[in-house]
C-alpha positions in Angstrom: 0.0 0.0 0.0 1.5 3.4 -1.0 1.5 6.5 1.2 -1.4 8.9 0.8 -0.8 11.4 -2.0 -3.2 14.2 -1.0 -1.7 17.0 1.1 -2.6 20.5 2.2 -0.2 23.4 1.5 0.4 23.6 5.3 1.4 20.0 5.4 3.8 20.4 2.5 5.4 23.4 4.2 5.6 21.5 7.5 7.2 18.5 5.8 9.7 20.7 4.0 10.7 22.7 7.1 11.1 19.6 9.4 12.7 17.2 7.0 14.5 18.8 4.0 17.8 19.4 5.7 20.7 17.2 6.8 18.6 15.5 9.5 21.4 13.5 11.2 23.8 16.4 11.3 21.2 18.8 12.7 20.1 16.2 15.2 23.7 15.8 16.5 24.0 19.6 16.6 20.7 20.0 18.5 21.9 17.4 21.0 25.0 19.4 21.8 23.0 22.7 22.1 20.4 21.0 24.4 23.2 20.1 26.8 24.6 23.7 27.2 24.5 24.6 30.8 23.8 28.3 31.0 20.9 29.7 33.1 20.1 32.7 30.9 20.2 30.5 27.7 17.9 27.9 29.3 15.4 30.6 30.4 15.4 32.3 27.0 15.0 28.9 25.2 12.1 27.9 27.4 10.4 31.3 26.9 10.7 30.8 23.1 9.5 27.2 23.3 6.4 28.1 25.3 5.6 31.0 22.8 5.7 28.8 19.7 4.2 25.5 21.1 1.3 24.5 23.2 1.1 21.9 26.0 4.4 22.5 27.8 3.2 22.1 31.4 6.1 22.6 33.8 3.9 22.8 36.8 3.9 19.0 37.0 7.7 18.9 36.9 9.6 17.7 40.0 12.3 20.4 39.4 11.5 24.1 39.3 14.7 25.0 37.4 16.7 23.2 34.7 20.4 23.3 34.1 20.0 22.7 30.4 17.3 22.3 27.8 17.9 18.5 27.8 17.1 18.4 31.5 13.7 20.0 30.7 13.1 17.4 27.9 13.8 14.5 30.3 12.2 16.0 33.3 10.7 13.8 36.0 7.2 14.6 37.3 6.1 15.3 40.9 5.0 12.1 42.7 1.3 11.4 42.1 1.2 13.3 38.8 0.2 10.1 36.9 -2.1 7.5 38.2 -1.3 4.0 37.1 -4.1 1.5 36.8 -2.6 -1.5 38.7 -5.3 -4.0 37.9 -3.6 -7.0 36.4 -6.0 -7.4 33.4 -5.0 -4.0 32.0 -2.1 -3.1 29.7 -1.5 0.6 30.5 0.1 3.3 28.4 3.9 3.3 28.8 3.9 7.1 28.1 2.0 10.3 27.7 1.0 10.3 24.0 -1.4 10.9 21.2 -3.0 7.7 19.9 -2.1 7.1 16.3 -3.0 4.2 14.0 -4.1 1.0 15.8 -5.9 -2.2 15.0 -5.3 -5.8 13.9 -2.3 -6.7 11.7 -3.2 -7.9 8.3 -0.7 -10.8 8.3 2.5 -8.9 8.9 1.2 -5.5 7.8 0.5 -2.6 10.1 -0.9 0.9 9.4 1.6 3.8 9.6 -1.3 6.2 8.9 -4.6 5.7 7.1 -3.8 4.5 3.6 -0.2 3.7 4.3 1.1 0.4 5.6 4.4 -0.9 6.7 5.9 -4.4 7.1 6.6 -5.8 10.5 9.5 -7.8 8.9 11.0 -4.5 7.6 10.6 -2.8 11.0 12.2 -5.7 13.0 14.7 -7.0 10.4 13.8 -10.4 11.8 11.3 -12.5 10.0 11.1 -15.2 12.7 10.2 -12.6 15.4 7.7 -10.8 13.1 5.9 -14.1 12.4 5.1 -14.4 16.1 2.8 -11.4 15.8 1.1 -12.3 12.5 -2.6 -11.2 12.7 -2.0 -9.8 16.1 -2.7 -6.2 17.4 -0.7 -3.0 16.9 -0.9 0.4 18.5 1.0 3.7 17.8 1.7 6.2 20.5 3.2 9.5 19.4 4.9 11.8 21.9 4.9 15.5 21.1 8.0 17.6 22.0 6.2 19.3 24.9 5.2 16.0 26.6 6.6 14.1 29.4 9.3 11.9 27.7 9.9 9.1 30.1 8.3 5.7 29.4 7.2 3.0 31.8 6.4 -0.7 32.1 2.8 -1.4 30.8 2.4 -4.6 32.8 4.4 -6.6 35.3 7.2 -8.3 33.4 10.9 -8.3 32.4 13.2 -7.3 29.6 15.8 -10.0 28.9 17.4 -8.2 26.0 16.8 -5.8 23.1 18.0 -5.0 19.6 19.3 -1.6 18.4 18.6 -0.6 14.8 20.5 2.4 13.5 18.8 4.5 10.8 17.5 7.8 9.7 15.8 10.5 11.8 12.7 11.5 9.8 10.1 13.6 11.6 7.3 11.3 12.8 4.4 13.7 12.5 1.4 13.3 10.2 2.8 15.0 7.1 5.9 12.8 7.2 4.0 9.6 7.9 1.9 10.3 4.8 4.8 11.1 2.5 7.6 8.7 3.6 6.9 5.0 2.8 7.6 2.7 5.8 9.0 5.6 7.8 9.1 3.7 11.1 11.2 1.0 9.3 13.8 3.7 8.2 14.3 5.5 11.5 16.6 4.7 14.4 14.7 2.4 16.8 14.9 -0.2 19.6 13.2 -3.5 19.5 12.2 -4.6 23.0 10.5 -7.9 23.6 8.7 -7.3 26.9 7.9 -10.6 28.7 4.6 -10.1 30.5 4.1 -12.1 33.6 0.3 -12.5 33.4 -1.1 -13.4 30.9 2.1 -15.0 29.9 3.2 -13.5 26.5 5.7 -11.2 24.9 4.5 -7.7 24.1 6.8 -6.0 21.6 7.7 -2.4 22.4 9.5 -0.4 19.6 10.6 3.1 20.6 11.3 5.0 17.4 13.6 8.0 17.4 13.0 11.1 15.2 14.6 14.3 14.1 16.2 16.2 17.0 15.9 13.1 19.1 17.9 10.0 18.1 18.9 9.3 21.7 17.1 6.8 23.9 18.3 5.9 27.4 17.2 2.6 29.1 17.8 2.0 32.8 20.3 -0.8 33.2 22.5 0.4 30.2 25.7 2.4 30.8 24.8 5.1 28.2 22.3 6.2 25.7 21.6 4.5 22.4 22.1 7.3 19.8 23.6 8.2 16.5 27.0 8.1 18.2 26.5 4.5 19.5 29.2 2.1 18.4 28.4 -1.0 20.5 26.7 -4.3 19.8 23.3 -4.3 18.2 22.0 -7.1 20.4 22.1 -6.1 24.1 21.4 -8.3 27.1 19.6 -6.6 30.0 17.7 -9.1 32.2 15.8 -6.6 34.3 12.5 -7.0 36.1 9.8 -4.4 36.2 6.5 -3.8 38.0 3.7 -2.0 36.2 4.5 1.7 36.1 8.2 1.4 36.8 10.3 3.7 34.6 12.1 1.9 31.8 13.8 4.8 30.1 13.3 8.1 28.3 13.6 9.9 25.0 15.8 13.0 24.8 13.0 15.0 23.0 9.9 13.3 21.7 9.0 10.5 19.3 6.9 7.4 19.0 6.4 4.0 20.7 4.9 1.1 18.7 3.3 -1.7 20.6 2.5 -5.2 19.3 0.6 -8.1 20.9 0.3 -11.6 19.5 -3.1 -12.1 21.0 -5.0 -12.4 24.3 -5.5 -8.6 24.6 -8.3 -6.4 23.2 -8.4 -2.6 22.9 -10.3 -0.5 25.4 -13.6 0.6 23.9 -12.9 4.3 24.4 -9.7 4.2 22.4 -9.6 6.3 19.2 -7.1 8.0 17.0 -6.2 11.5 18.1 -7.0 10.7 21.8 -4.5 12.3 24.2 -3.6 9.8 27.0 -1.3 9.8 30.0 1.1 7.2 31.2 -0.7 4.6 33.3 -4.1 4.8 31.5 -5.5 1.4 30.2 -4.9 0.8 26.5 -5.8 -2.9 26.3 -7.3 -5.5 28.6 -7.1 -9.3 28.8 -9.7 -10.8 26.5 -12.7 -12.3 28.3 
């Protein structure tokens, strides 16, 4: 299935401004700028950010001041800012996000956006692993730049290991998803088989990096997985999590893809465009 060909002028401008430049070079440069520790620079940058975006709520932040822009991006929240539904039958959202495409896989095909599909084999670069999710469920969670960027365990379980896939850093907003075929399969990403304790199955979590991001930190690893990473692509972790425990964070904002092989059904109130918070139920164990 080819990407949708109909665009508005605003979408075309957005796509041009956020993609038609040396994306990897600019992402590296932005990463350096975001780590500058200067109080005046940080205050000015946050002032500009709040004037040109919506949804940046720093009242929830644990810290009242930040040493760098990066520290604002990866901010922790005050205790109690997010309520995690701890009932065992619910798979909860690992992050604050906007719900994107979701539904049942058609064989090994998932929707990137309405009218544009991508191959699970291409996403994972592992046909045997992809086949485990044939005709299963998929769900797209998109993080905006102003959102809380840490992600958490959706159910009790463990991560035995993960795979790092280097790649591009296309923007992951709607104009780009419409125009770039199999975008998620091109971008930098982690493939995390999450071993759920009950019901016993493996939920696949795929954090996808994007322009100005391309850096994901998981707890238990010595450093971030980024454009500068030179280590092994298959990484052993062997770490246990309780539902709601923090797994890691993006440096800016991006997307998390979720895949289930079966046994879980979507919550009836779920819909594309819905804004959700970490800890809200996304799926429940099938009755």
